[in-house]
Backbone atoms as SQL, in Angstrom:
CREATE TABLE atoms (id INTEGER PRIMARY KEY, chain TEXT, resi INTEGER, resn TEXT, atom TEXT, x REAL, y REAL, z REAL);
INSERT INTO atoms VALUES
  (1, 'A', 1, 'UNK', 'N', 0.885, -1.255, -0.001),
  (2, 'A', 1, 'UNK', 'CA', 0.004, -0.045, 0.011),
  (3, 'A', 1, 'UNK', 'C', 0.857, 1.176, 0.115),
  (4, 'A', 2, 'UNK', 'N', 0.707, 2.173, -1.065),
  (5, 'A', 2, 'UNK', 'CA', 1.426, 3.353, -1.021),
  (6, 'A', 2, 'UNK', 'C', 0.703, 4.421, -0.495),
  (7, 'A', 3, 'UNK', 'N', 1.518, 5.427, 0.119),
  (8, 'A', 3, 'UNK', 'CA', 0.896, 6.597, 0.693),
  (9, 'A', 3, 'UNK', 'C', 1.041, 7.696, -0.173),
  (10, 'A', 4, 'UNK', 'N', 0.018, 8.361, -0.419),
  (11, 'A', 4, 'UNK', 'CA', 0.146, 9.733, -1.333),
  (12, 'A', 4, 'UNK', 'C', 0.536, 10.955, -0.556),
  (13, 'A', 5, 'UNK', 'N', 1.475, 11.438, -0.864),
  (14, 'A', 5, 'UNK', 'CA', 2.108, 12.549, -0.107),
  (15, 'A', 5, 'UNK', 'C', 1.358, 13.771, -0.760),
  (16, 'A', 6, 'UNK', 'N', 1.012, 14.957, 0.039),
  (17, 'A', 6, 'UNK', 'CA', 0.577, 16.146, -0.487),
  (18, 'A', 6, 'UNK', 'C', 1.501, 16.874, -1.388),
  (19, 'A', 7, 'UNK', 'N', 0.968, 17.101, -2.867),
  (20, 'A', 7, 'UNK', 'CA', 1.892, 17.567, -3.721),
  (21, 'A', 7, 'UNK', 'C', 1.431, 19.118, -4.208),
  (22, 'A', 8, 'UNK', 'N', 2.300, 20.029, -4.300),
  (23, 'A', 8, 'UNK', 'CA', 1.941, 21.334, -4.925),
  (24, 'A', 8, 'UNK', 'C', 1.270, 21.494, -6.168),
  (25, 'A', 9, 'UNK', 'N', 0.538, 22.489, -6.365),
  (26, 'A', 9, 'UNK', 'CA', -0.337, 22.902, -7.480),
  (27, 'A', 9, 'UNK', 'C', 0.689, 23.355, -8.697),
  (28, 'A', 10, 'UNK', 'N', 0.479, 22.912, -9.928),
  (29, 'A', 10, 'UNK', 'CA', 1.302, 23.462, -11.005),
  (30, 'A', 10, 'UNK', 'C', 0.990, 25.075, -11.144),
  (31, 'A', 11, 'UNK', 'N', 1.908, 25.646, -11.264),
  (32, 'A', 11, 'UNK', 'CA', 1.771, 27.166, -11.455),
  (33, 'A', 11, 'UNK', 'C', 1.954, 28.096, -10.140),
  (34, 'A', 12, 'UNK', 'N', 2.117, 27.141, -9.060),
  (35, 'A', 12, 'UNK', 'CA', 2.700, 27.833, -7.746),
  (36, 'A', 12, 'UNK', 'C', 3.877, 28.276, -7.704),
  (37, 'A', 13, 'UNK', 'N', 4.281, 29.319, -6.943),
  (38, 'A', 13, 'UNK', 'CA', 5.504, 29.903, -6.859),
  (39, 'A', 13, 'UNK', 'C', 5.898, 29.630, -5.364),
  (40, 'A', 14, 'UNK', 'N', 7.114, 29.362, -5.063),
  (41, 'A', 14, 'UNK', 'CA', 7.749, 29.052, -3.778),
  (42, 'A', 14, 'UNK', 'C', 9.244, 29.552, -3.734),
  (43, 'A', 15, 'UNK', 'N', 9.588, 29.799, -2.513),
  (44, 'A', 15, 'UNK', 'CA', 10.959, 30.230, -2.130),
  (45, 'A', 15, 'UNK', 'C', 11.556, 28.994, -1.217),
  (46, 'A', 16, 'UNK', 'N', 12.681, 28.646, -1.702),
  (47, 'A', 16, 'UNK', 'CA', 13.597, 27.603, -1.146),
  (48, 'A', 16, 'UNK', 'C', 14.296, 28.111, 0.144),
  (49, 'A', 17, 'UNK', 'N', 14.803, 27.138, 0.910),
  (50, 'A', 17, 'UNK', 'CA', 15.704, 27.710, 2.008),
  (51, 'A', 17, 'UNK', 'C', 16.931, 28.495, 1.664),
  (52, 'A', 18, 'UNK', 'N', 17.276, 28.419, 0.230),
  (53, 'A', 18, 'UNK', 'CA', 18.430, 29.184, -0.041),
  (54, 'A', 18, 'UNK', 'C', 18.093, 30.607, -0.609),
  (55, 'A', 19, 'UNK', 'N', 16.643, 30.837, -0.627),
  (56, 'A', 19, 'UNK', 'CA', 16.334, 32.198, -1.046),
  (57, 'A', 19, 'UNK', 'C', 15.720, 32.332, -2.509),
  (58, 'A', 20, 'UNK', 'N', 16.128, 31.110, -3.130),
  (59, 'A', 20, 'UNK', 'CA', 15.850, 31.323, -4.578),
  (60, 'A', 20, 'UNK', 'C', 14.258, 30.909, -4.852),
  (61, 'A', 21, 'UNK', 'N', 13.906, 31.574, -5.840),
  (62, 'A', 21, 'UNK', 'CA', 12.316, 31.530, -6.102),
  (63, 'A', 21, 'UNK', 'C', 12.268, 30.449, -7.385),
  (64, 'A', 22, 'UNK', 'N', 11.071, 29.742, -7.345),
  (65, 'A', 22, 'UNK', 'CA', 10.867, 29.026, -8.361),
  (66, 'A', 22, 'UNK', 'C', 9.353, 28.610, -8.436),
  (67, 'A', 23, 'UNK', 'N', 9.110, 28.127, -9.766),
  (68, 'A', 23, 'UNK', 'CA', 7.716, 27.728, -10.034),
  (69, 'A', 23, 'UNK', 'C', 7.526, 26.295, -10.135),
  (70, 'A', 24, 'UNK', 'N', 6.477, 25.887, -9.554),
  (71, 'A', 24, 'UNK', 'CA', 6.142, 24.324, -10.002),
  (72, 'A', 24, 'UNK', 'C', 5.527, 24.317, -11.255),
  (73, 'A', 25, 'UNK', 'N', 6.225, 23.724, -12.396),
  (74, 'A', 25, 'UNK', 'CA', 5.615, 23.596, -13.859),
  (75, 'A', 25, 'UNK', 'C', 5.106, 22.346, -13.976),
  (76, 'A', 26, 'UNK', 'N', 5.122, 21.209, -13.353),
  (77, 'A', 26, 'UNK', 'CA', 4.659, 20.022, -13.628),
  (78, 'A', 26, 'UNK', 'C', 4.543, 19.173, -12.390),
  (79, 'A', 27, 'UNK', 'N', 3.511, 18.444, -12.222),
  (80, 'A', 27, 'UNK', 'CA', 3.371, 17.351, -11.196),
  (81, 'A', 27, 'UNK', 'C', 2.701, 16.127, -11.705),
  (82, 'A', 28, 'UNK', 'N', 3.647, 15.093, -11.404),
  (83, 'A', 28, 'UNK', 'CA', 3.030, 13.793, -11.800),
  (84, 'A', 28, 'UNK', 'C', 2.529, 13.000, -10.619),
  (85, 'A', 29, 'UNK', 'N', 1.101, 13.005, -10.337),
  (86, 'A', 29, 'UNK', 'CA', 0.709, 12.380, -9.175),
  (87, 'A', 29, 'UNK', 'C', 0.917, 10.855, -9.171),
  (88, 'A', 30, 'UNK', 'N', 1.107, 10.247, -10.520),
  (89, 'A', 30, 'UNK', 'CA', 1.142, 8.725, -10.515),
  (90, 'A', 30, 'UNK', 'C', 2.686, 8.440, -10.018),
  (91, 'A', 31, 'UNK', 'N', 3.560, 9.133, -10.421),
  (92, 'A', 31, 'UNK', 'CA', 4.930, 8.832, -10.274),
  (93, 'A', 31, 'UNK', 'C', 5.509, 9.762, -8.746),
  (94, 'A', 32, 'UNK', 'N', 4.618, 10.501, -8.391),
  (95, 'A', 32, 'UNK', 'CA', 5.040, 11.333, -7.196),
  (96, 'A', 32, 'UNK', 'C', 6.196, 12.263, -7.505),
  (97, 'A', 33, 'UNK', 'N', 6.176, 12.795, -8.691),
  (98, 'A', 33, 'UNK', 'CA', 7.331, 13.730, -8.912),
  (99, 'A', 33, 'UNK', 'C', 6.794, 15.074, -9.222),
  (100, 'A', 34, 'UNK', 'N', 7.777, 16.046, -8.908),
  (101, 'A', 34, 'UNK', 'CA', 7.443, 17.451, -9.163),
  (102, 'A', 34, 'UNK', 'C', 8.510, 18.102, -9.939),
  (103, 'A', 35, 'UNK', 'N', 8.212, 18.850, -10.950),
  (104, 'A', 35, 'UNK', 'CA', 9.224, 19.401, -11.766),
  (105, 'A', 35, 'UNK', 'C', 9.270, 21.085, -11.469),
  (106, 'A', 36, 'UNK', 'N', 10.323, 21.599, -11.143),
  (107, 'A', 36, 'UNK', 'CA', 10.511, 22.887, -10.788),
  (108, 'A', 36, 'UNK', 'C', 11.125, 23.913, -11.999),
  (109, 'A', 37, 'UNK', 'N', 10.737, 25.062, -12.018),
  (110, 'A', 37, 'UNK', 'CA', 11.678, 26.059, -12.860),
  (111, 'A', 37, 'UNK', 'C', 12.140, 27.161, -12.017),
  (112, 'A', 38, 'UNK', 'N', 13.471, 27.110, -11.840),
  (113, 'A', 38, 'UNK', 'CA', 13.965, 28.325, -11.100),
  (114, 'A', 38, 'UNK', 'C', 13.752, 29.652, -11.942),
  (115, 'A', 39, 'UNK', 'N', 13.827, 30.729, -11.273),
  (116, 'A', 39, 'UNK', 'CA', 13.641, 32.144, -11.885),
  (117, 'A', 39, 'UNK', 'C', 14.707, 32.204, -13.145),
  (118, 'A', 40, 'UNK', 'N', 15.805, 31.663, -12.830),
  (119, 'A', 40, 'UNK', 'CA', 16.865, 31.863, -13.951),
  (120, 'A', 40, 'UNK', 'C', 16.721, 30.880, -15.056),
  (121, 'A', 41, 'UNK', 'N', 15.586, 29.948, -15.101),
  (122, 'A', 41, 'UNK', 'CA', 15.389, 29.115, -16.165),
  (123, 'A', 41, 'UNK', 'C', 15.818, 27.641, -15.833),
  (124, 'A', 42, 'UNK', 'N', 16.431, 27.380, -14.955),
  (125, 'A', 42, 'UNK', 'CA', 16.862, 26.081, -14.587),
  (126, 'A', 42, 'UNK', 'C', 15.912, 25.139, -14.279),
  (127, 'A', 43, 'UNK', 'N', 15.786, 23.956, -14.748),
  (128, 'A', 43, 'UNK', 'CA', 14.758, 23.067, -14.598),
  (129, 'A', 43, 'UNK', 'C', 15.222, 21.876, -13.498),
  (130, 'A', 44, 'UNK', 'N', 14.438, 21.416, -12.585),
  (131, 'A', 44, 'UNK', 'CA', 14.853, 20.564, -11.601),
  (132, 'A', 44, 'UNK', 'C', 13.613, 19.665, -11.379),
  (133, 'A', 45, 'UNK', 'N', 13.977, 18.409, -11.218),
  (134, 'A', 45, 'UNK', 'CA', 12.760, 17.356, -10.936),
  (135, 'A', 45, 'UNK', 'C', 13.175, 16.751, -9.466),
  (136, 'A', 46, 'UNK', 'N', 12.097, 16.559, -8.654),
  (137, 'A', 46, 'UNK', 'CA', 12.335, 15.832, -7.521),
  (138, 'A', 46, 'UNK', 'C', 11.167, 15.022, -7.003),
  (139, 'A', 47, 'UNK', 'N', 11.475, 13.942, -6.231),
  (140, 'A', 47, 'UNK', 'CA', 10.179, 13.293, -5.704),
  (141, 'A', 47, 'UNK', 'C', 9.385, 13.813, -4.665),
  (142, 'A', 48, 'UNK', 'N', 8.286, 13.323, -4.237),
  (143, 'A', 48, 'UNK', 'CA', 7.445, 13.885, -3.270),
  (144, 'A', 48, 'UNK', 'C', 8.175, 14.016, -1.777),
  (145, 'A', 49, 'UNK', 'N', 9.112, 12.927, -1.495),
  (146, 'A', 49, 'UNK', 'CA', 9.716, 13.009, -0.105),
  (147, 'A', 49, 'UNK', 'C', 10.598, 14.229, -0.250),
  (148, 'A', 50, 'UNK', 'N', 11.414, 14.490, -1.274),
  (149, 'A', 50, 'UNK', 'CA', 12.459, 15.547, -1.409),
  (150, 'A', 50, 'UNK', 'C', 11.753, 16.847, -1.293),
  (151, 'A', 51, 'UNK', 'N', 10.556, 16.936, -2.043),
  (152, 'A', 51, 'UNK', 'CA', 9.663, 17.968, -1.827),
  (153, 'A', 51, 'UNK', 'C', 9.328, 18.362, -0.454),
  (154, 'A', 52, 'UNK', 'N', 8.985, 17.375, 0.475),
  (155, 'A', 52, 'UNK', 'CA', 8.587, 17.664, 1.769),
  (156, 'A', 52, 'UNK', 'C', 9.822, 18.185, 2.577),
  (157, 'A', 53, 'UNK', 'N', 11.005, 17.592, 2.232),
  (158, 'A', 53, 'UNK', 'CA', 12.354, 17.847, 2.834),
  (159, 'A', 53, 'UNK', 'C', 12.721, 19.231, 2.487),
  (160, 'A', 54, 'UNK', 'N', 12.325, 19.711, 1.388),
  (161, 'A', 54, 'UNK', 'CA', 12.850, 20.992, 1.024),
  (162, 'A', 54, 'UNK', 'C', 12.097, 22.137, 1.818),
  (163, 'A', 55, 'UNK', 'N', 10.947, 21.980, 2.219),
  (164, 'A', 55, 'UNK', 'CA', 10.207, 22.907, 3.191),
  (165, 'A', 55, 'UNK', 'C', 9.962, 24.178, 2.588),
  (166, 'A', 56, 'UNK', 'N', 9.682, 24.236, 1.059),
  (167, 'A', 56, 'UNK', 'CA', 9.651, 25.449, 0.634),
  (168, 'A', 56, 'UNK', 'C', 8.541, 26.469, 0.920),
  (169, 'A', 57, 'UNK', 'N', 8.680, 27.515, 0.885),
  (170, 'A', 57, 'UNK', 'CA', 7.668, 28.620, 1.330),
  (171, 'A', 57, 'UNK', 'C', 6.770, 29.051, 0.190),
  (172, 'A', 58, 'UNK', 'N', 5.504, 29.238, 0.190),
  (173, 'A', 58, 'UNK', 'CA', 4.710, 29.658, -0.889),
  (174, 'A', 58, 'UNK', 'C', 4.988, 31.275, -0.882),
  (175, 'A', 59, 'UNK', 'N', 5.011, 31.627, -2.113),
  (176, 'A', 59, 'UNK', 'CA', 5.250, 33.033, -2.399),
  (177, 'A', 59, 'UNK', 'C', 4.337, 33.612, -3.563),
  (178, 'A', 60, 'UNK', 'N', 4.189, 34.832, -3.724),
  (179, 'A', 60, 'UNK', 'CA', 3.566, 35.408, -4.925),
  (180, 'A', 60, 'UNK', 'C', 4.492, 35.262, -6.028),
  (181, 'A', 61, 'UNK', 'N', 3.993, 35.123, -7.357),
  (182, 'A', 61, 'UNK', 'CA', 4.727, 35.148, -8.547),
  (183, 'A', 61, 'UNK', 'C', 5.410, 36.365, -8.775),
  (184, 'A', 62, 'UNK', 'N', 6.613, 36.401, -9.119),
  (185, 'A', 62, 'UNK', 'CA', 7.386, 37.770, -9.319),
  (186, 'A', 62, 'UNK', 'C', 6.767, 38.556, -10.313),
  (187, 'A', 63, 'UNK', 'N', 7.029, 40.052, -10.093),
  (188, 'A', 63, 'UNK', 'CA', 6.351, 40.985, -11.040),
  (189, 'A', 63, 'UNK', 'C', 7.123, 40.921, -12.263),
  (190, 'A', 64, 'UNK', 'N', 8.219, 40.629, -12.186),
  (191, 'A', 64, 'UNK', 'CA', 9.216, 40.519, -13.482),
  (192, 'A', 64, 'UNK', 'C', 9.294, 38.986, -13.858),
  (193, 'A', 65, 'UNK', 'N', 8.432, 38.345, -14.489),
  (194, 'A', 65, 'UNK', 'CA', 8.301, 36.969, -14.823),
  (195, 'A', 65, 'UNK', 'C', 9.313, 36.667, -15.865),
  (196, 'A', 66, 'UNK', 'N', 9.975, 37.563, -16.459),
  (197, 'A', 66, 'UNK', 'CA', 10.958, 37.438, -17.714),
  (198, 'A', 66, 'UNK', 'C', 12.164, 36.689, -17.379),
  (199, 'A', 67, 'UNK', 'N', 12.696, 36.563, -16.165),
  (200, 'A', 67, 'UNK', 'CA', 13.778, 36.022, -15.581),
  (201, 'A', 67, 'UNK', 'C', 14.175, 34.577, -16.341),
  (202, 'A', 68, 'UNK', 'N', 13.196, 33.762, -16.583),
  (203, 'A', 68, 'UNK', 'CA', 13.481, 32.492, -17.205),
  (204, 'A', 68, 'UNK', 'C', 13.353, 32.492, -18.635),
  (205, 'A', 69, 'UNK', 'N', 13.119, 33.697, -19.147),
  (206, 'A', 69, 'UNK', 'CA', 12.841, 33.796, -20.620),
  (207, 'A', 69, 'UNK', 'C', 14.086, 34.358, -21.342),
  (208, 'A', 70, 'UNK', 'N', 14.768, 33.851, -22.425),
  (209, 'A', 70, 'UNK', 'CA', 15.870, 34.271, -22.923),
  (210, 'A', 70, 'UNK', 'C', 15.515, 35.390, -23.954),
  (211, 'A', 71, 'UNK', 'N', 15.077, 36.517, -23.590),
  (212, 'A', 71, 'UNK', 'CA', 14.502, 37.727, -24.169),
  (213, 'A', 71, 'UNK', 'C', 15.376, 39.054, -23.533),
  (214, 'A', 72, 'UNK', 'N', 15.704, 39.730, -24.625),
  (215, 'A', 72, 'UNK', 'CA', 16.226, 41.083, -24.545),
  (216, 'A', 72, 'UNK', 'C', 14.934, 42.114, -24.710),
  (217, 'A', 73, 'UNK', 'N', 15.262, 43.420, -24.292),
  (218, 'A', 73, 'UNK', 'CA', 14.258, 44.462, -24.619),
  (219, 'A', 73, 'UNK', 'C', 14.203, 44.669, -26.159),
  (220, 'A', 74, 'UNK', 'N', 15.348, 44.385, -26.845),
  (221, 'A', 74, 'UNK', 'CA', 15.154, 44.420, -28.400),
  (222, 'A', 74, 'UNK', 'C', 14.260, 43.559, -28.913),
  (223, 'A', 75, 'UNK', 'N', 14.029, 42.311, -28.112),
  (224, 'A', 75, 'UNK', 'CA', 13.047, 41.497, -28.665),
  (225, 'A', 75, 'UNK', 'C', 11.624, 41.682, -28.494),
  (226, 'A', 76, 'UNK', 'N', 11.198, 42.667, -27.747),
  (227, 'A', 76, 'UNK', 'CA', 9.948, 43.111, -27.576),
  (228, 'A', 76, 'UNK', 'C', 9.394, 43.862, -28.709),
  (229, 'A', 77, 'UNK', 'N', 7.940, 43.946, -28.829),
  (230, 'A', 77, 'UNK', 'CA', 7.599, 44.741, -29.908),
  (231, 'A', 77, 'UNK', 'C', 7.842, 46.180, -29.870),
  (232, 'A', 78, 'UNK', 'N', 7.995, 46.705, -30.931),
  (233, 'A', 78, 'UNK', 'CA', 8.168, 48.203, -30.944),
  (234, 'A', 78, 'UNK', 'C', 6.884, 49.139, -30.855),
  (235, 'A', 79, 'UNK', 'N', 5.689, 48.469, -31.130),
  (236, 'A', 79, 'UNK', 'CA', 4.556, 49.277, -30.981),
  (237, 'A', 79, 'UNK', 'C', 3.855, 49.057, -29.447),
  (238, 'A', 80, 'UNK', 'N', 2.943, 49.829, -29.279),
  (239, 'A', 80, 'UNK', 'CA', 2.145, 49.693, -27.865),
  (240, 'A', 80, 'UNK', 'C', 1.167, 48.679, -28.114),
  (241, 'A', 81, 'UNK', 'N', 1.490, 47.369, -27.945),
  (242, 'A', 81, 'UNK', 'CA', 0.494, 46.379, -28.115),
  (243, 'A', 81, 'UNK', 'C', -0.405, 46.373, -26.806),
  (244, 'A', 82, 'UNK', 'N', -1.569, 46.254, -26.910),
  (245, 'A', 82, 'UNK', 'CA', -2.562, 46.011, -25.898),
  (246, 'A', 82, 'UNK', 'C', -2.768, 44.590, -25.592),
  (247, 'A', 83, 'UNK', 'N', -2.494, 44.201, -24.488),
  (248, 'A', 83, 'UNK', 'CA', -2.829, 42.655, -24.172),
  (249, 'A', 83, 'UNK', 'C', -4.109, 42.446, -23.586),
  (250, 'A', 84, 'UNK', 'N', -4.923, 42.180, -24.471),
  (251, 'A', 84, 'UNK', 'CA', -6.411, 41.738, -23.738),
  (252, 'A', 84, 'UNK', 'C', -6.410, 40.358, -23.704),
  (253, 'A', 85, 'UNK', 'N', -7.081, 39.726, -22.610),
  (254, 'A', 85, 'UNK', 'CA', -7.052, 38.311, -22.440),
  (255, 'A', 85, 'UNK', 'C', -5.791, 37.838, -22.387),
  (256, 'A', 86, 'UNK', 'N', -4.896, 38.282, -21.642),
  (257, 'A', 86, 'UNK', 'CA', -3.234, 37.849, -21.463),
  (258, 'A', 86, 'UNK', 'C', -3.391, 36.819, -20.538),
  (259, 'A', 87, 'UNK', 'N', -3.715, 35.623, -20.902),
  (260, 'A', 87, 'UNK', 'CA', -3.798, 34.435, -19.967),
  (261, 'A', 87, 'UNK', 'C', -2.427, 33.677, -20.046),
  (262, 'A', 88, 'UNK', 'N', -1.760, 33.665, -21.116),
  (263, 'A', 88, 'UNK', 'CA', -0.450, 32.794, -21.244),
  (264, 'A', 88, 'UNK', 'C', 0.584, 33.577, -21.813),
  (265, 'A', 89, 'UNK', 'N', 1.559, 33.836, -20.997),
  (266, 'A', 89, 'UNK', 'CA', 2.679, 34.775, -21.486),
  (267, 'A', 89, 'UNK', 'C', 3.469, 34.225, -22.671),
  (268, 'A', 90, 'UNK', 'N', 3.451, 32.921, -22.757),
  (269, 'A', 90, 'UNK', 'CA', 3.980, 32.396, -24.090),
  (270, 'A', 90, 'UNK', 'C', 3.314, 32.570, -25.386),
  (271, 'A', 91, 'UNK', 'N', 2.034, 33.095, -25.327),
  (272, 'A', 91, 'UNK', 'CA', 1.455, 33.559, -26.351),
  (273, 'A', 91, 'UNK', 'C', 2.058, 34.928, -26.868),
  (274, 'A', 92, 'UNK', 'N', 2.412, 35.770, -25.788),
  (275, 'A', 92, 'UNK', 'CA', 3.064, 36.993, -26.136),
  (276, 'A', 92, 'UNK', 'C', 4.469, 36.832, -26.712),
  (277, 'A', 93, 'UNK', 'N', 5.224, 35.764, -26.087),
  (278, 'A', 93, 'UNK', 'CA', 6.490, 35.549, -26.627),
  (279, 'A', 93, 'UNK', 'C', 6.477, 34.960, -28.101),
  (280, 'A', 94, 'UNK', 'N', 5.427, 34.166, -28.316),
  (281, 'A', 94, 'UNK', 'CA', 5.332, 33.696, -29.673),
  (282, 'A', 94, 'UNK', 'C', 5.006, 34.721, -30.625),
  (283, 'A', 95, 'UNK', 'N', 4.244, 35.735, -30.285),
  (284, 'A', 95, 'UNK', 'CA', 3.986, 36.818, -31.237),
  (285, 'A', 95, 'UNK', 'C', 5.146, 37.682, -31.473),
  (286, 'A', 96, 'UNK', 'N', 6.125, 37.662, -30.713),
  (287, 'A', 96, 'UNK', 'CA', 7.415, 38.669, -30.972),
  (288, 'A', 96, 'UNK', 'C', 8.476, 38.115, -31.998),
  (289, 'A', 97, 'UNK', 'N', 8.148, 36.818, -32.558),
  (290, 'A', 97, 'UNK', 'CA', 8.925, 36.232, -33.513),
  (291, 'A', 97, 'UNK', 'C', 8.790, 36.901, -34.734);
């Protein structure tokens, strides 16, 4: 009999004991694994036990979410685009190509 450990929700932001912030980008309930993306873009996967040991603190998403994207200000649109229904930041990134 396996015990299911509480897992974080995808899209949640946390701060680890080292002070670095990260987002939970994937949770596999079957395998009991969590995939994290640190603000600098680094990906990390851990099992549920390691997640509990991490004792990460929930935090609000950072205002500057571009830290994990490889974009410079030159890559941004030159016009004053209005972002209506801006649900997915990747839609914005895709429109800059």
